[in-house]
DRENDRENMI-872395 format. One record per residue (C-alpha): x, y, z. Coordinates in steps of 0.25 Angstrom, whole numbers, plus 5000, padded with zeros to 4 digits. Each point is the difference from the previous one (the first is absolute). Example, Ala and Ser with C-alpha at 12.3 -4.5 7.8 and 13.67 -1.06 7.14 Angstrom:
// residues 2
504949825031 500650144998 
END
This chain:
// residues 166
486647295127 501349914999 499549904991 501450014990 499350004989 500050144989 499150115004 499650114992 499550125004 499450094989 499850145006 499550084989 498449965005 498950124997 498550025000 499250014987 498749984996 499749884992 500050094988 501649994999 499749854996 499750074988 501050124998 501049934991 498849964993 499850154994 501150004993 499949994985 501249914999 499149895001 498849954998 499450015016 499950144995 498849984994 498650035006 499549865001 501049945007 499750125010 498550015001 500049835002 500950045012 499550105006 498349914999 501049885008 500650095009 499050165002 500750105001 500350055012 499350145005 500050104997 499749944988 500250134990 501350015005 500549874994 500550034988 500850095006 500549925009 500549884990 500750124992 500950025012 500249875003 500449974986 501150115002 501149905006 499849904990 500150114988 501250085006 500849855003 499749984987 500750144993 501149995010 500449844998 499649984986 500850054989 499150084989 498949995009 498850094993 499450025015 500550165002 498850064993 499149905006 500750035015 499450154995 498949974993 499549935017 500650115006 499450094993 498649955001 500149985015 500350155002 498950044991 499149915010 500550045012 500750154999 499850064987 500250145003 501249965006 500549924987 499850124990 500750105010 501149915000 499949984986 500050164999 501250025007 500749884994 499850094985 500650115008 501049945005 500549934986 499950154993 500750055011 501149904999 499950014984 500250165003 501449965007 500549894992 499950124988 500750095010 501149915003 500049964986 500450144996 500950025011 500649874995 500250074987 500850145007 500949915005 500649924989 500150154994 500750045010 500949875002 500250004984 500550155003 500949975010 500649884994 500250094988 500750115010 500949895006 500349964986 500650144995 500950025017 500549864995 500550044987 500650135003 499050084996 499950075013 501149995008 500050115011 500550025013 499049995009 498949984992 498749955005 499849874998 498649944997 499649895009 499149904996 498749995010 499549855003 498850004995 498549995009 499049905003 498750065000 499149885009 498550035001 499249935007 498350004996 499050015011 
END
């Protein structure tokens, strides 16, 4: 094809049921989210099979719109909507898995809190040692510790602890 005219190729093609059209309507950020709009749409364009999954598919199709809104619009209020929609889908299709993951998350958060407390206590101990070393060094400088061949206290490097959560 060599016509000399501009040619645009959009590689962002996808397959979706007709409810993808209404995915953007679902969000509470505008008036189209009211059920009357969806019901009238469904009168004109009947739900595809399996009909009982229409709502779940529509929630799924709404996620890209809501995630895009949350990412690209400062002050967006869509994060709780996204979270609730994802929890709804997990509750519909994998409730046991969702419960296990939420329990694991709480356990992980408790472990992280415990580790943070341990690190905080260790940090206070290091600050206490730093104070002692600084005090000893000051004494040496002032001539109070002029012993030849005496032991110099070396200040250790701080230790950094990184923990990956599971």
